[in-house]
SEBARO-924126 format. One record per residue (C-alpha): x, y, z; residue in three letters; residue number from 1. Coordinates in nm, 2 decimals. Layout:
! SEBARO-924126
{node {X,Y,Z},'Ala',NUM};
...
//
This chain:
! SEBARO-924126
{node {-4.73,-1.07,-1.49},'Met',1};
{node {-4.67,-0.82,-1.20},'Glu',2};
{node {-4.54,-1.06,-1.00},'Arg',3};
{node {-4.31,-1.21,-1.21},'Thr',4};
{node {-4.16,-0.84,-1.26},'Arg',5};
{node {-4.13,-0.78,-0.90},'Arg',6};
{node {-3.94,-1.11,-0.85},'Glu',7};
{node {-3.68,-0.96,-1.15},'Phe',8};
{node {-3.60,-0.65,-0.95},'Ile',9};
{node {-3.55,-0.82,-0.64},'Cys',10};
{node {-3.36,-1.09,-0.77},'Glu',11};
{node {-3.15,-0.82,-0.98},'Ser',12};
{node {-3.10,-0.62,-0.66},'Thr',13};
{node {-2.97,-0.93,-0.46},'Thr',14};
{node {-2.73,-1.01,-0.72},'Leu',15};
{node {-2.60,-0.65,-0.73},'Leu',16};
{node {-2.54,-0.67,-0.37},'Ala',17};
{node {-2.38,-0.98,-0.36},'Gly',18};
{node {-2.14,-0.88,-0.62},'Ala',19};
{node {-2.06,-0.59,-0.41},'Ala',20};
{node {-1.96,-0.81,-0.09},'Leu',21};
{node {-1.80,-1.02,-0.33},'Leu',22};
{node {-1.56,-0.75,-0.40},'Gly',23};
{node {-1.70,-0.69,-0.76},'Asp',24};
{node {-1.91,-0.38,-0.65},'Gly',25};
{node {-1.80,-0.07,-0.80},'Pro',26};
{node {-1.84,0.12,-0.45},'Ser',27};
{node {-1.58,-0.16,-0.27},'Leu',28};
{node {-1.35,-0.13,-0.50},'Arg',29};
{node {-1.32,0.26,-0.45},'Ala',30};
{node {-1.34,0.23,-0.10},'Ala',31};
{node {-0.97,0.08,-0.07},'Ala',32};
{node {-0.74,0.16,-0.40},'Pro',33};
{node {-0.41,0.06,-0.44},'Ala',34};
{node {-0.12,0.26,-0.30},'Val',35};
{node {0.14,0.42,-0.54},'Lys',36};
{node {0.40,0.49,-0.32},'Trp',37};
{node {0.74,0.64,-0.51},'Pro',38};
{node {1.01,0.35,-0.53},'Ile',39};
{node {1.36,0.47,-0.49},'Gly',40};
{node {1.68,0.28,-0.48},'Cys',41};
{node {2.02,0.35,-0.21},'Phe',42};
{node {2.32,0.33,-0.40},'Asn',43};
{node {2.45,0.04,-0.13},'Arg',44};
{node {2.45,-0.26,-0.40},'Pro',45};
{node {2.70,-0.07,-0.58},'Trp',46};
{node {2.99,0.01,-0.37},'Thr',47};
{node {3.27,-0.18,-0.54},'Lys',48};
{node {3.21,0.03,-0.88},'Trp',49};
{node {3.21,0.40,-0.94},'Thr',50};
{node {2.93,0.62,-0.85},'Phe',51};
{node {2.87,0.70,-1.23},'Asp',52};
{node {2.83,0.34,-1.28},'Glu',53};
{node {2.62,0.33,-0.99},'Thr',54};
{node {2.36,0.56,-1.11},'Leu',55};
{node {2.37,0.41,-1.47},'Asn',56};
{node {2.28,0.08,-1.27},'Ala',57};
{node {1.98,0.24,-1.07},'Ile',58};
{node {1.82,0.37,-1.39},'Lys',59};
{node {1.87,0.07,-1.59},'Ala',60};
{node {1.67,-0.10,-1.32},'Ala',61};
{node {1.38,0.14,-1.35},'Gly',62};
{node {1.42,0.39,-1.07},'Tyr',63};
{node {1.41,0.78,-1.07},'Ala',64};
{node {1.52,0.82,-0.75},'Thr',65};
{node {1.82,0.74,-0.56},'Thr',66};
{node {1.94,0.77,-0.20},'Gly',67};
{node {2.31,0.89,-0.11},'Leu',68};
{node {2.34,0.59,0.15},'Leu',69};
{node {2.67,0.41,0.16},'Ser',70};
{node {2.99,0.63,0.15},'Arg',71};
{node {3.31,0.53,-0.03},'Thr',72};
{node {3.65,0.69,-0.01},'Lys',73};
{node {3.58,0.87,-0.36},'Ala',74};
{node {3.25,0.95,-0.27},'Asp',75};
{node {3.19,1.11,0.06},'Pro',76};
{node {2.83,1.23,-0.01},'Phe',77};
{node {2.72,1.46,0.26},'Ile',78};
{node {3.03,1.44,0.51},'Ala',79};
{node {3.13,1.73,0.69},'Ala',80};
{node {3.46,1.72,0.52},'Asp',81};
{node {3.35,1.69,0.15},'Ala',82};
{node {3.51,1.99,-0.05},'Thr',83};
{node {3.28,2.24,-0.20},'Pro',84};
{node {3.46,2.11,-0.56},'Glu',85};
{node {3.34,1.77,-0.48},'Tyr',86};
{node {2.97,1.91,-0.38},'Leu',87};
{node {2.95,2.12,-0.70},'Asp',88};
{node {3.08,1.80,-0.91},'Gly',89};
{node {2.82,1.57,-0.73},'Leu',90};
{node {2.51,1.79,-0.80},'Lys',91};
{node {2.62,1.80,-1.16},'Arg',92};
{node {2.66,1.42,-1.16},'Thr',93};
{node {2.31,1.41,-1.03},'Leu',94};
{node {2.15,1.64,-1.28},'Ala',95};
{node {2.30,1.48,-1.54},'Ala',96};
{node {2.20,1.13,-1.46},'Ser',97};
{node {1.82,1.19,-1.48},'Gly',98};
{node {1.78,1.07,-1.12},'Leu',99};
{node {1.66,1.28,-0.80},'Thr',100};
{node {1.84,1.21,-0.48},'Ala',101};
{node {1.61,1.23,-0.18},'Asn',102};
{node {1.86,1.18,0.08},'Met',103};
{node {2.19,1.16,0.25},'Gly',104};
{node {2.33,0.98,0.52},'Ala',105};
{node {2.50,1.16,0.85},'Leu',106};
{node {2.78,1.05,1.04},'Arg',107};
{node {2.82,1.20,1.37},'Ser',108};
{node {3.07,1.11,1.66},'Arg',109};
{node {2.95,1.16,2.04},'His',110};
{node {3.27,1.10,2.22},'Asp',111};
{node {3.38,1.48,2.16},'Ile',112};
{node {3.24,1.78,2.29},'Pro',113};
{node {2.85,1.84,2.20},'Leu',114};
{node {2.95,2.14,2.02},'Glu',115};
{node {3.19,2.00,1.81},'Glu',116};
{node {2.94,1.73,1.73},'Thr',117};
{node {2.68,1.97,1.65},'Val',118};
{node {2.87,2.19,1.40},'Lys',119};
{node {2.97,1.88,1.22},'Ser',120};
{node {2.59,1.79,1.17},'Leu',121};
{node {2.52,2.13,1.05},'Arg',122};
{node {2.77,2.13,0.82},'Lys',123};
{node {2.63,1.77,0.67},'Glu',124};
{node {2.31,1.93,0.69},'Ile',125};
{node {2.41,2.25,0.47},'Asp',126};
{node {2.56,1.99,0.24},'Asn',127};
{node {2.23,1.77,0.22},'Ala',128};
{node {2.07,2.12,0.16},'Ala',129};
{node {2.27,2.24,-0.14},'Phe',130};
{node {2.22,1.94,-0.31},'Leu',131};
{node {1.86,1.95,-0.27},'Gly',132};
{node {1.79,1.66,-0.03},'Leu',133};
{node {1.46,1.63,0.19},'Lys',134};
{node {1.62,1.39,0.44},'Tyr',135};
{node {1.95,1.36,0.66},'Ala',136};
{node {1.93,1.00,0.80},'Met',137};
{node {2.10,0.91,1.11},'Thr',138};
{node {2.13,0.59,1.24},'Phe',139};
{node {2.10,0.58,1.63},'Gly',140};
{node {2.42,0.48,1.87},'Ile',141};
{node {2.52,0.16,2.02},'Asp',142};
{node {2.69,0.27,2.34},'Asp',143};
{node {2.47,0.37,2.63},'Pro',144};
{node {2.70,0.61,2.80},'Ala',145};
{node {2.67,0.83,2.47},'Gln',146};
{node {2.28,0.79,2.44},'Phe',147};
{node {2.24,1.15,2.59},'Asp',148};
{node {2.48,1.33,2.43},'His',149};
{node {2.33,1.15,2.09},'Tyr',150};
{node {2.01,1.26,2.15},'Phe',151};
{node {2.10,1.63,2.23},'Gln',152};
{node {2.27,1.65,1.90},'Ser',153};
{node {2.00,1.54,1.69},'Met',154};
{node {1.74,1.77,1.89},'Ala',155};
{node {2.01,2.06,1.78},'Arg',156};
{node {2.05,1.88,1.43},'Ala',157};
{node {1.65,1.85,1.38},'Ala',158};
{node {1.59,2.23,1.45},'Ala',159};
{node {1.85,2.30,1.19},'Tyr',160};
{node {1.74,2.09,0.95},'Gly',161};
{node {1.39,2.26,0.98},'Ala',162};
{node {1.53,2.62,0.89},'Glu',163};
{node {1.70,2.46,0.62},'Lys',164};
{node {1.44,2.24,0.46},'Gly',165};
{node {1.58,1.89,0.57},'Val',166};
{node {1.42,1.66,0.74},'Gln',167};
{node {1.64,1.45,1.01},'Val',168};
{node {1.54,1.07,1.00},'Val',169};
{node {1.64,0.79,1.23},'Met',170};
{node {1.69,0.42,1.07},'Lys',171};
{node {1.63,0.12,1.31},'Pro',172};
{node {1.96,0.02,1.35},'His',173};
{node {2.05,-0.18,1.66},'Gly',174};
{node {2.13,0.03,2.02},'Gly',175};
{node {1.93,0.37,2.09},'Ser',176};
{node {1.71,0.28,1.73},'Ser',177};
{node {1.65,-0.09,1.82},'Gly',178};
{node {1.32,-0.15,1.81},'Ala',179};
{node {0.98,0.01,1.90},'Ala',180};
{node {1.06,0.09,2.29},'Asp',181};
{node {1.43,0.23,2.21},'Glu',182};
{node {1.28,0.42,1.93},'Ile',183};
{node {0.97,0.59,2.13},'Ile',184};
{node {1.24,0.67,2.41},'Ala',185};
{node {1.44,0.82,2.12},'Ala',186};
{node {1.18,1.06,2.02},'Met',187};
{node {1.10,1.15,2.31},'Lys',188};
{node {1.44,1.28,2.40},'Lys',189};
{node {1.49,1.45,2.10},'Val',190};
{node {1.17,1.59,2.10},'Gly',191};
{node {1.18,1.80,1.78},'His',192};
{node {0.86,1.76,1.53},'Pro',193};
{node {1.12,1.73,1.24},'Asn',194};
{node {1.29,1.44,1.39},'Phe',195};
{node {1.15,1.14,1.23},'Lys',196};
{node {1.17,0.72,1.13},'Ile',197};
{node {1.25,0.56,0.81},'Trp',198};
{node {1.16,0.25,0.91},'Tyr',199};
{node {1.34,-0.09,0.82},'Asp',200};
{node {1.14,-0.42,0.91},'Ala',201};
{node {1.46,-0.59,0.77},'Gly',202};
{node {1.68,-0.46,1.05},'Asn',203};
{node {1.40,-0.53,1.29},'Ile',204};
{node {1.51,-0.91,1.25},'Ile',205};
{node {1.86,-0.84,1.18},'Tyr',206};
{node {1.93,-0.65,1.55},'Tyr',207};
{node {1.64,-0.78,1.75},'Thr',208};
{node {1.47,-1.09,1.63},'Gly',209};
{node {1.15,-0.92,1.70},'Lys',210};
{node {0.84,-0.94,1.44},'Asp',211};
{node {0.87,-0.59,1.21},'Pro',212};
{node {0.51,-0.58,1.19},'Val',213};
{node {0.43,-0.55,1.55},'Glu',214};
{node {0.72,-0.34,1.63},'Glu',215};
{node {0.57,-0.09,1.35},'Leu',216};
{node {0.23,-0.07,1.53},'Arg',217};
{node {0.34,0.18,1.84},'Pro',218};
{node {0.54,0.40,1.59},'Ile',219};
{node {0.38,0.44,1.27},'Val',220};
{node {0.28,0.79,1.33},'Gln',221};
{node {0.66,0.92,1.32},'Tyr',222};
{node {0.75,0.68,0.98},'Val',223};
{node {0.80,0.92,0.70},'Thr',224};
{node {0.99,0.68,0.47},'Gly',225};
{node {1.06,0.29,0.45},'Phe',226};
{node {1.39,0.12,0.36},'Cys',227};
{node {1.34,-0.20,0.20},'Ala',228};
{node {1.57,-0.47,0.29},'Lys',229};
{node {1.47,-0.88,0.38},'Asp',230};
{node {1.66,-1.05,0.66},'Cys',231};
{node {1.61,-1.42,0.74},'Ala',232};
{node {1.72,-1.41,1.10},'Glu',233};
{node {1.92,-1.19,1.33},'Pro',234};
{node {2.29,-1.12,1.19},'Lys',235};
{node {2.21,-1.33,0.88},'Ser',236};
{node {2.30,-1.14,0.51},'Glu',237};
{node {2.09,-0.89,0.40},'Val',238};
{node {2.21,-0.83,0.05},'Met',239};
{node {1.94,-1.09,-0.08},'Ile',240};
{node {1.62,-1.10,-0.32},'Gln',241};
{node {1.29,-0.99,-0.14},'Phe',242};
{node {1.08,-1.29,-0.05},'Gly',243};
{node {1.40,-1.50,0.02},'Thr',244};
{node {1.39,-1.41,0.41},'Gly',245};
{node {1.14,-1.34,0.71},'Lys',246};
{node {0.99,-0.99,0.65},'Val',247};
{node {0.62,-0.98,0.58},'Asp',248};
{node {0.62,-0.66,0.33},'Phe',249};
{node {0.23,-0.68,0.28},'Ala',250};
{node {0.20,-0.69,0.67},'Gly',251};
{node {0.43,-0.42,0.70},'Val',252};
{node {0.27,-0.20,0.40},'Phe',253};
{node {-0.11,-0.28,0.55},'Lys',254};
{node {0.00,-0.11,0.86},'Val',255};
{node {0.18,0.19,0.69},'Leu',256};
{node {-0.14,0.23,0.48},'Lys',257};
{node {-0.36,0.26,0.76},'Ala',258};
{node {-0.18,0.53,0.93},'Ala',259};
{node {-0.21,0.75,0.60},'Gly',260};
{node {0.18,0.68,0.49},'Phe',261};
{node {0.25,0.80,0.16},'Asp',262};
{node {0.62,0.70,0.06},'Gly',263};
{node {0.92,0.70,-0.02},'Pro',264};
{node {1.01,0.33,-0.03},'Val',265};
{node {1.38,0.29,-0.07},'Met',266};
{node {1.53,-0.05,-0.19},'Val',267};
{node {1.82,-0.07,-0.01},'Glu',268};
{node {1.95,-0.42,-0.06},'Cys',269};
{node {1.94,-0.72,-0.34},'Cys',270};
{node {2.16,-0.99,-0.40},'Ala',271};
{node {2.52,-0.83,-0.56},'Val',272};
{node {2.65,-0.96,-0.89},'Gly',273};
{node {2.93,-0.97,-1.08},'Asp',274};
{node {2.90,-0.67,-1.27},'Thr',275};
{node {2.70,-0.35,-1.19},'Pro',276};
{node {2.46,-0.47,-1.48},'Glu',277};
{node {2.38,-0.81,-1.28},'Ala',278};
{node {2.33,-0.62,-0.98},'Thr',279};
{node {2.10,-0.39,-1.16},'Ala',280};
{node {1.88,-0.69,-1.27},'Gln',281};
{node {1.85,-0.78,-0.93},'Asn',282};
{node {1.75,-0.45,-0.81},'Ala',283};
{node {1.48,-0.46,-1.07},'Arg',284};
{node {1.32,-0.77,-0.93},'Ala',285};
{node {1.30,-0.65,-0.60},'Asn',286};
{node {1.12,-0.33,-0.72},'Arg',287};
{node {0.90,-0.54,-0.92},'Glu',288};
{node {0.84,-0.74,-0.61},'Phe',289};
{node {0.71,-0.46,-0.41},'Leu',290};
{node {0.52,-0.32,-0.66},'Glu',291};
{node {0.36,-0.65,-0.69},'Lys',292};
{node {0.28,-0.63,-0.30},'Val',293};
{node {0.16,-0.28,-0.29},'Leu',294};
{node {-0.07,-0.36,-0.56},'Ala',295};
{node {-0.24,-0.65,-0.34},'Thr',296};
{node {-0.32,-0.40,-0.03},'Ile',297};
//
């Protein structure tokens, strides 16, 4: 009888250990919880409709956060020439929508005197701060002859943004922000802690044809946001549904998770339908795609 009891204890211990190794043990489950990064949506898919329709569609697609990425003739967003009356109205519109806006896109010229560029950037950052935005996004520059001008202006903008509570972030977009090597060079040239990266895996493929996972590894420590789009090959259509291109979202998210990234993730693209509502359905599907991927990492 004593021998049988010992055998039972031994066998039970072995079974519990085996279950843990298979992923059923509580200690293993607790070691790697699924991430719950906030997922928002930029206004880009709805630029042919009014901003009110855009906000309604984003909310209908299940998002709580939006970003002011793509300007239109009717909506300059944080542009330096946006009037106080327009900004007041925009702030009221955003508040009434029930959505939170977290970023605005910067536009800067680098073929004019540096002080003029810096003055314009400061005005855009003032406008972002007035709207309560946490981030102002730049896209790099294509002309190598203007790189130094760009880096100097971004260093000044980042310092001013720090005073205003607005982080200046750069999105991979070819040229000076093409992929890892160019981004590392930009970070060194700007040299300010308030200048960060919002990674765009789709743009890595679109502009360079490189592997977004491998290009992320050397720069992941600078990443504070993620712009979600898919892309099948360089210069191909990006207004598509996630999973139809070549972006390895799970691979990218695993690198971000290992580095301690905590969002936000912003859906930039989806297939554009004939109506705001049809486009919202595609934006909802892309959100759900991301949620399913995040649940696995």
